[in-house]
C-alpha positions as MATLAB code, in Angstrom:
seq = 'MEEQTSGATASANEQFVVVRLATEYLEQFISLGSWIFAWQPKKAMRTESAKACIVDTASGLIIATAKLSVISPVSSFVQLRSCRPFQAAGQLQKNTWRNRITSGNSLFEWTITEIDRFSDSMVVETGAGRTAYVSARDFRSAAPSLQALTLKSSAEYFVGRLSGRDRQLLRENLQSLHGKRLTFGSTCSGTDIIVPVMKQTISVLCKLFNVSIEVVHLFSVEFEKQKREFIMDAHGDSGFHLFHDVAVFRDGGESFCDVCQQSHAIPTATDVLVSGPSCKNISKENRRRSDYLSCYEDGSGCSGFTYEYGVKEAVARTCPAVVIFENVTGLLDRPKDENGQLLQPQIEVVTSDFKNLGYVFQYSKLVANRYLLPQRRTRIYGTADLDEGQSAKGFHQRMSTTLMDMSGDGQFDHDAVFLRDLPKTPLQGNAARLVEEAVSKGALQNESNDLFVDTSGLLCSEQVGSQEEASQVGFVLRDRSEAGQSDDRNTKQYSQFARSTAQAHQFQVQGGRGNSQNSRSSGSCC';
ca = [
      34.547  -12.214   -5.948;
      33.892  -14.885   -8.309;
      30.428  -15.234   -9.548;
      28.447  -17.552  -11.988;
      25.114  -16.640  -13.668;
      22.236  -19.260  -13.090;
      18.773  -20.022  -14.432;
      17.913  -21.229  -11.073;
      19.727  -24.749  -11.516;
      19.996  -25.382   -7.766;
      19.070  -29.013   -6.816;
      15.544  -29.551   -5.692;
      16.637  -30.909   -2.361;
      18.851  -27.931   -1.596;
      18.181  -26.015    1.574;
      18.395  -22.580    2.006;
      18.327  -19.456    4.765;
      16.331  -16.753    3.095;
      18.052  -13.569    3.309;
      16.259  -10.642    2.217;
      17.997   -7.070    1.841;
      17.118   -3.610    0.792;
      18.025   -3.019   -2.927;
      20.798   -0.413   -1.975;
      22.460   -3.148    0.082;
      22.113   -6.185   -2.298;
      25.225   -5.193   -4.552;
      27.416   -4.314   -1.456;
      26.795   -7.833    0.009;
      27.578   -9.789   -3.241;
      30.455   -7.512   -4.111;
      32.023   -7.482   -0.828;
      31.357  -11.089   -0.284;
      30.056  -10.476    3.371;
      27.498   -8.241    5.160;
      26.620   -7.573    8.977;
      23.149   -8.953   10.322;
      21.531   -8.354   13.516;
      20.363  -12.267   13.593;
      22.102  -15.610   12.504;
      20.750  -18.770   11.207;
      19.621  -21.779   13.299;
      22.274  -24.065   14.607;
      21.107  -26.682   12.149;
      21.969  -24.286    9.044;
      25.309  -23.153   10.372;
      27.041  -26.112    8.587;
      29.637  -26.422    6.017;
      27.121  -26.984    3.033;
      24.718  -24.107    4.458;
      23.570  -21.880    1.713;
      21.943  -18.654    1.752;
      18.945  -17.337   -0.800;
      19.448  -13.585   -1.303;
      16.029  -11.676   -2.001;
      15.333   -8.162   -2.989;
      13.062   -6.779   -0.375;
      11.487   -4.446   -2.824;
      11.016   -6.950   -5.667;
      10.636  -10.080   -4.010;
      13.154  -11.512   -6.784;
      15.982  -14.031   -5.908;
      19.177  -12.220   -6.911;
      21.508  -14.877   -5.934;
      22.168  -18.139   -4.167;
      25.507  -18.302   -2.107;
      27.441  -20.633    0.082;
      27.286  -19.381    3.892;
      31.135  -19.734    4.428;
      31.448  -18.060    8.072;
      29.163  -16.492   10.271;
      30.985  -14.319   13.049;
      29.610  -12.628   16.097;
      30.434   -8.949   16.212;
      29.913   -7.532   19.998;
      32.572   -4.758   20.359;
      33.511   -1.789   18.491;
      36.925   -2.834   17.831;
      35.383   -6.107   16.102;
      32.814   -3.735   14.125;
      35.356   -1.432   12.935;
      37.491   -4.420   11.582;
      34.543   -5.600    9.314;
      34.888   -4.889    5.564;
      30.939   -3.949    5.349;
      31.501   -1.278    7.997;
      34.352    0.032    6.413;
      32.271    0.404    3.194;
      28.993    1.592    4.506;
      27.401    5.031    4.667;
      27.334    7.134    7.946;
      23.741    6.291    8.609;
      24.174    2.369    8.364;
      27.209    2.627   10.581;
      25.441    4.281   12.940;
      22.638    1.755   12.956;
      25.322   -0.866   13.656;
      26.922    1.191   16.546;
      23.654    1.666   18.175;
      22.771   -1.928   18.414;
      26.559   -2.576   19.920;
      25.798    0.286   22.408;
      22.452   -1.410   23.531;
      24.264   -4.593   24.158;
      22.919   -6.494   21.237;
      25.193   -8.735   19.096;
      25.557   -8.350   15.449;
      26.825  -11.153   13.054;
      28.975  -10.931   10.151;
      27.927  -13.230    7.260;
      30.845  -14.197    4.783;
      29.477  -15.872    1.594;
      31.422  -17.767   -1.357;
      30.476  -19.338   -4.442;
      27.918  -16.727   -5.412;
      25.307  -18.060   -8.126;
      23.477  -15.052   -9.736;
      19.816  -15.602  -11.102;
      19.306  -14.459  -14.797;
      15.626  -15.720  -14.523;
      12.891  -13.836  -12.614;
      12.202  -16.221   -9.629;
      10.766  -15.766   -6.409;
      10.630  -17.699   -2.920;
       7.083  -19.142   -3.313;
       6.345  -19.483    0.469;
       6.649  -15.633    0.900;
       8.574  -16.378    4.192;
      10.466  -13.856    6.157;
      13.995  -13.421    6.732;
      14.419  -16.249    9.166;
      12.575  -18.998    6.802;
      14.300  -22.039    5.733;
      13.603  -23.339    2.448;
      14.240  -25.652   -0.617;
      14.840  -25.006   -4.173;
      11.277  -26.589   -4.572;
      10.195  -23.012   -3.034;
      11.565  -21.456   -6.150;
       9.190  -20.420   -8.887;
       9.180  -18.035  -11.686;
       7.942  -14.312  -11.024;
       4.340  -13.497  -11.712;
       3.991  -12.478  -15.575;
       3.953   -8.920  -16.502;
       0.657   -6.918  -16.407;
      -1.272   -7.508  -19.729;
      -3.584   -4.590  -20.091;
      -4.857   -1.539  -17.746;
      -7.712   -2.921  -16.454;
      -9.248   -4.075  -13.471;
      -9.446   -7.556  -14.688;
      -5.792   -7.628  -15.701;
      -4.734   -5.955  -12.428;
      -6.350   -8.776  -10.284;
      -4.907  -11.454  -12.398;
      -1.626   -9.871  -11.834;
      -2.082   -9.613   -7.902;
      -3.302  -13.197   -7.557;
      -0.339  -14.391   -9.776;
       2.075  -12.797   -7.379;
       0.632  -14.703   -4.128;
       2.561  -17.385   -2.756;
       1.213  -21.074   -3.243;
       0.325  -20.923    0.433;
      -1.805  -18.046    0.068;
      -3.175  -19.116   -3.292;
      -4.430  -22.326   -1.327;
      -6.041  -20.485    1.513;
      -7.741  -18.224   -0.988;
      -9.066  -21.218   -2.677;
     -10.427  -22.685    0.372;
     -12.128  -19.281    1.373;
     -13.749  -18.854   -1.855;
     -15.059  -22.580   -2.020;
     -16.538  -21.827    1.505;
     -18.553  -18.752   -0.290;
     -19.524  -20.976   -3.312;
     -23.269  -20.223   -3.899;
     -23.345  -17.407   -1.293;
     -23.456  -13.501   -1.383;
     -20.625  -11.511   -0.481;
     -21.997   -7.865    0.659;
     -19.888   -4.698    1.449;
     -20.440   -1.062    1.882;
     -18.181    2.045    2.403;
     -18.363    5.155    4.484;
     -16.364    8.332    3.347;
     -16.732    6.776    0.165;
     -15.237    9.482   -2.142;
     -15.916    8.090   -5.794;
     -16.584    4.806   -4.483;
     -13.924    3.089   -6.580;
     -14.219    0.163   -4.400;
     -17.475   -0.827   -6.148;
     -15.838   -1.899   -9.577;
     -12.699   -3.069   -7.791;
     -14.607   -5.541   -5.679;
     -16.979   -6.731   -8.403;
     -14.222   -7.197  -11.077;
     -11.806   -8.789   -8.580;
     -14.216  -11.211   -7.108;
     -15.345  -11.932  -10.752;
     -11.691  -12.753  -11.675;
     -11.358  -14.962   -8.357;
     -14.813  -16.960   -9.333;
     -13.485  -17.846  -12.763;
      -9.876  -18.749  -11.519;
     -10.923  -21.070   -8.872;
     -14.185  -22.391  -10.527;
     -16.716  -21.002   -7.881;
     -19.835  -18.722   -8.072;
     -20.236  -15.661   -5.663;
     -22.852  -13.075   -5.612;
     -21.144   -9.641   -4.851;
     -23.672   -7.165   -3.537;
     -23.120   -3.273   -2.843;
     -25.323   -2.592    0.051;
     -24.665    0.864    0.935;
     -22.121    4.133    0.607;
     -21.883    7.301    2.798;
     -20.507   10.604    1.245;
     -20.992   14.109    2.871;
     -19.893   16.031   -0.258;
     -22.631   16.600   -2.744;
     -20.597   16.371   -5.873;
     -19.048   12.983   -5.036;
     -22.621   11.647   -4.224;
     -23.912   12.903   -7.439;
     -20.708   11.203   -9.283;
     -21.687    8.156   -7.190;
     -25.296    8.147   -8.442;
     -24.026    8.286  -11.945;
     -21.574    5.794  -11.807;
     -23.328    3.156   -9.525;
     -26.800    4.364   -9.110;
     -28.697    1.337  -10.798;
     -27.200   -1.335   -8.619;
     -29.628   -1.111   -5.976;
     -27.712    0.169   -3.053;
     -28.319    2.810   -0.382;
     -26.587    6.231   -0.540;
     -26.394    8.179    2.805;
     -25.217   11.648    3.064;
     -23.503   11.761    6.681;
     -21.534    9.108    8.724;
     -23.730   10.406   11.806;
     -26.380    8.081   10.588;
     -24.558    5.477   12.541;
     -24.632    7.786   15.447;
     -28.080    8.437   15.367;
     -29.639    4.847   14.065;
     -33.032    4.663   12.866;
     -33.850    5.856    9.333;
     -31.822    8.266    7.057;
     -32.724    9.689    3.667;
     -31.088    7.741    0.643;
     -30.139    9.570   -2.744;
     -30.843    6.401   -4.842;
     -34.450    5.973   -4.241;
     -35.482    9.355   -2.694;
     -36.797    7.606    0.524;
     -35.645    7.188    4.036;
     -34.248    3.885    4.896;
     -32.878    2.014    8.017;
     -29.368    2.284    8.168;
     -27.401   -1.039    7.510;
     -27.198   -3.622   10.363;
     -24.983   -5.978    8.667;
     -22.406   -6.467    6.052;
     -19.448   -8.802    5.187;
     -16.913   -6.060    4.142;
     -16.637   -2.451    5.283;
     -14.427   -0.139    3.487;
     -13.526    3.313    5.095;
     -11.109    6.203    4.715;
     -12.003    8.928    7.073;
     -11.205   12.485    6.357;
      -7.392   13.169    6.685;
      -7.817   17.050    6.926;
      -6.878   17.468   10.795;
      -3.993   14.444   10.435;
      -2.327   15.507    7.132;
       1.253   16.987    7.668;
       0.023   19.599    5.104;
      -2.398   21.159    7.694;
      -0.975   24.075    9.325;
      -3.354   23.693   12.309;
      -2.730   20.178   12.946;
      -1.263   20.616   16.191;
      -4.957   21.420   17.614;
      -6.039   17.877   16.825;
      -3.012   15.733   17.776;
      -5.570   13.374   19.462;
      -8.391   13.831   17.070;
      -9.080    9.902   17.099;
      -9.450    9.694   20.829;
     -11.466   12.757   21.601;
     -13.689   12.905   17.923;
     -12.393   16.547   17.266;
     -12.345   17.970   13.903;
     -13.707   16.396   10.738;
     -10.887   13.647   11.023;
     -12.037   12.560   14.606;
     -15.700   12.788   13.560;
     -15.484   10.646   10.682;
     -13.184    7.955   12.162;
     -15.636    7.865   15.231;
     -18.878    7.331   13.325;
     -17.502    6.137    9.956;
     -15.246    3.726   11.427;
     -15.908    2.669   14.895;
     -19.598    3.224   15.076;
     -20.111    1.715   11.805;
     -18.172   -1.371   12.541;
     -20.340   -1.651   15.848;
     -23.487   -1.478   13.980;
     -22.670   -3.599   10.740;
     -20.620   -6.411   12.561;
     -18.373   -6.965    9.120;
     -16.213   -9.992    9.029;
     -13.388   -7.813    7.452;
     -12.891   -4.015    7.397;
     -10.521   -2.128    4.937;
      -8.888    0.962    6.345;
      -6.778    3.838    4.459;
      -5.600    6.991    5.399;
      -2.406    9.446    5.464;
       0.957    8.548    6.995;
       0.497   11.179    9.697;
      -1.285    8.390   11.880;
       2.122    7.210   12.437;
       3.644   10.411   13.747;
       4.165   10.531   17.903;
       3.962   14.410   18.067;
       4.387   16.229   21.377;
       1.759   18.093   23.391;
       2.020   21.774   24.578;
       3.796   20.458   27.573;
       6.468   18.542   25.418;
       5.134   15.213   26.418;
       5.121   12.610   23.598;
       1.752   11.300   22.807;
       0.813    8.015   21.306;
       0.551    7.698   17.433;
      -3.157    7.722   16.178;
      -2.404    4.395   14.520;
      -2.201    2.878   18.076;
      -5.649    4.291   18.815;
      -6.895    2.714   15.674;
      -5.477   -0.783   17.045;
      -6.864   -0.581   20.225;
     -10.179    0.486   19.192;
     -10.605   -2.611   16.816;
      -9.415   -4.792   19.525;
     -12.063   -3.608   21.727;
     -14.624   -4.186   18.999;
     -13.429   -7.706   18.622;
     -10.828   -7.694   15.770;
      -7.238   -8.155   15.104;
      -5.732   -5.232   13.164;
      -2.896   -4.981   10.996;
      -1.546   -1.795    8.950;
       1.262   -1.306    6.438;
       2.586    1.913    4.846;
       2.548    1.273    1.043;
       3.557    3.294   -1.838;
       1.399    3.279   -4.977;
       4.509    2.626   -7.401;
       5.084   -0.728   -5.864;
       1.308   -1.871   -6.541;
       1.282   -0.803  -10.483;
       0.246    2.907  -10.289;
       3.289    5.388  -11.623;
       3.309    7.649   -8.674;
       4.976    7.888   -5.176;
       1.877    8.225   -2.895;
       2.409    6.976    0.229;
      -0.614    5.778    2.469;
      -1.551    3.619    5.614;
      -3.459    0.629    4.469;
      -5.012   -1.665    7.408;
      -6.994   -4.661    7.735;
      -9.200   -5.932   10.543;
     -10.404   -9.391   10.879;
     -12.466  -11.055   13.358;
     -10.517  -12.063   16.469;
     -11.620  -15.492   16.691;
      -8.814  -16.259   18.920;
      -5.959  -15.497   16.447;
      -2.683  -14.233   17.462;
      -2.577  -10.376   16.422;
       1.019  -10.903   15.903;
       0.594  -13.631   13.572;
      -2.159  -11.883   11.593;
       0.179   -9.088   11.291;
       2.924  -11.120    9.872;
       1.080  -13.133    7.425;
      -0.740   -9.731    6.164;
       2.711   -8.169    5.895;
       4.288  -11.049    3.916;
       1.422  -11.385    1.444;
       1.568   -7.402    0.923;
       5.286   -7.833    0.108;
       4.726  -10.707   -2.118;
       2.202   -8.648   -4.113;
       4.407   -5.799   -4.597;
       6.681   -5.191   -7.410;
       8.249   -3.052  -10.119;
       5.250   -3.522  -12.637;
       3.493   -0.267  -13.567;
       0.839    0.811  -15.695;
       2.160    2.960  -18.717;
       2.558    6.414  -17.776;
       0.448    8.144  -20.771;
      -2.504    5.359  -20.308;
      -2.818    6.465  -16.842;
      -2.681   10.412  -16.558;
      -5.024   12.590  -18.489;
      -2.931   15.289  -20.555;
      -5.765   17.745  -21.210;
      -7.095   19.024  -17.948;
      -7.702   22.702  -17.874;
      -5.474   25.059  -16.097;
      -6.052   28.303  -14.055;
      -3.617   30.221  -11.962;
      -1.750   29.013   -8.984;
      -3.117   30.799   -5.724;
      -3.041   30.148   -1.893;
      -2.065   27.033   -0.090;
      -1.659   25.044   -3.279;
       1.317   27.545   -4.593;
       3.301   26.878   -1.293;
       2.563   22.879   -1.732;
       3.724   22.900   -5.278;
       6.950   25.260   -4.501;
       7.893   22.614   -1.778;
       7.609   19.868   -3.733;
       9.606   21.309   -6.371;
      12.280   22.006   -4.102;
      12.451   18.794   -2.674;
      15.719   16.978   -3.824;
      14.013   13.325   -3.873;
      11.619   14.654   -6.555;
      14.117   15.761   -9.049;
      15.787   13.902  -11.764;
      17.009   14.429  -15.523;
      13.414   14.535  -16.401;
      11.136   17.887  -16.447;
       8.141   16.002  -15.015;
       6.786   16.939  -11.822;
       3.602   15.488  -10.419;
       1.968   17.323   -7.434;
      -1.092   16.424   -5.550;
      -2.733   19.412   -3.757;
      -6.261   18.551   -3.260;
      -6.831   14.780   -3.235;
      -9.307   15.502   -6.261;
      -8.805   13.245   -9.563;
      -6.483   15.628  -11.215;
      -2.859   15.400  -12.613;
       0.033   17.931  -13.273;
       2.618   17.617  -16.167;
       5.841   19.370  -17.227;
       7.653   18.561  -20.468;
       8.601   14.838  -21.567;
       7.011   11.892  -19.778;
      10.433   10.111  -19.443;
      11.448    9.059  -15.889;
       8.563   11.106  -14.287;
       8.630   12.147  -10.718;
       4.924   11.645   -9.775;
       2.733   12.254   -6.780;
      -0.998   12.640   -8.067;
      -2.936   11.027  -10.875;
      -5.953   10.545  -12.929;
      -6.796    6.713  -13.215;
      -8.656    5.854  -16.330;
     -11.176    2.940  -15.367;
     -10.881    1.045  -18.544;
     -12.665   -1.935  -17.051;
     -13.619   -5.075  -19.372;
     -16.835   -5.738  -17.860;
     -18.947   -4.000  -20.932;
     -21.245   -1.029  -21.352;
     -22.014   -0.157  -17.751;
     -18.131    0.012  -17.281;
     -17.743    2.003  -20.100;
     -20.425    4.542  -18.729;
     -18.205    4.709  -15.433;
     -15.080    5.402  -17.428;
     -16.948    8.431  -18.936;
     -18.281    9.507  -15.508;
     -14.865    9.236  -13.812;
     -13.388   11.303  -16.851;
     -16.157   13.851  -16.372;
     -15.673   13.995  -12.871;
     -11.874   14.725  -13.060;
     -12.586   17.640  -15.664;
     -15.381   19.256  -13.440;
     -13.227   19.211  -10.375;
     -10.140   20.423  -12.212;
     -12.111   23.609  -13.534;
     -12.140   24.844   -9.742;
      -8.570   23.192   -8.627;
      -6.045   22.951  -11.322;
      -3.260   25.512  -11.140;
      -0.399   26.528  -13.671;
       3.335   26.216  -11.888;
       6.547   26.019  -12.890;
       8.475   22.989  -11.829;
      10.887   20.266  -12.581;
      14.269   21.050  -13.771;
      13.185   22.529  -17.153;
      12.159   26.099  -17.833;
       8.433   24.831  -18.885;
       5.558   26.798  -17.660;
       3.147   24.182  -18.418;
       2.822   22.197  -15.351;
      -0.251   21.366  -13.706;
      -1.130   20.923   -9.884;
      -4.528   19.608   -8.350;
      -5.937   21.875   -5.186;
      -5.459   20.400   -1.304;
      -3.932   17.711    1.066;
      -5.330   14.291    1.057;
];
């Protein structure tokens, strides 16, 4: 297949069908000159001059443009077996195509010619999905690389990856908030990292879009004493309320506040609520998980309790405009009960509950290494927005597209993120089992001796050998904020917290491909 290399030479008036493909299929599509899709362009684009813009789903980068030569329906196994992409595909991909034919759905073989590879880093500015039709005017340079390990730089990086449409919507929303207060609170707060993130992000946006918005931290709710002490040390002078238990939203009335050492009425209004209820009973690492398959429905276990009162009741009482939700991927599982009947995934319970509360809810499974952190930590992140007549499907599509635009290959430098001098104690109990399983997983093995295993959810790291091409699953993020002395203090507090938890939760293991005895892991499952 003859190819050219281009620095985005397409004419401004040229029209393209946006074709998004996973990285592992892109080169096959281009080298074979054809691929099998479950869709075809609109009739208006099926012309002799039709062109495709081929985009890497993972990075969002335009890999090439090409002329759409032929689009042929594939509706039988005979036709499918004659397609070159089918002949060259792996067994898993072949089965996917076969299943579609079996279910009575057509496939389409796209044949491309005149492939024009892009040498420059370009993206499609609209952030549109696979069925979009764009012009070369929608091509723009990719966002600049990350400049520094700071919250300010991170915010600038992500804003730079937004599409032109999203930037305009962001501008309009910020202008509507000009001169006003933006309040937020958190439940199941942990170390309350959302506090500096919110403040730094809004500060960057205000400067970028020339608006003034006062960010006010109203409350936090954290059960664990050690974490409350940390929140006090890091953020205690900002005038917020720190409560002990999400049950305050069940009981109403007043509750004791650690900041001022007095009882205060629970919050009744906030603009933004952030919550990550306990994952203990949902985590796939919990051997008693089967006892809590419907914990979000019946409120059982600490996961059910913290969801019931830290999310549902907190939302009902504080009526936020936006809710940010986080938890482990176990929410997506559809387990069987003792009679073998399939149960609904708990994420569907969350979606239904938010609908009943008057919100539309969108969730995505995100991997940390697509959003700057050098680790493969996969979590569910959801956003709830006041319904106000908007389409749930449309909201989900818009949010998914924006998150895809913001993802990329850029990452913080490994040695700048991970603390290398955490103390070690002998490996024992469940942590030993988790580390052994992680070491044995083929997906985590490469030519490096590095293996990072998170077994506690506490801010700890583990290390074996050199730091090249690390396989990572746990971390300590150093908060190097640029906001001045108070943030310098926060940095010290985060480091002290990491070291204090490490004293009780660091373990010595042997891992990776090397023979080093120097690996470290960090104590439970979240």
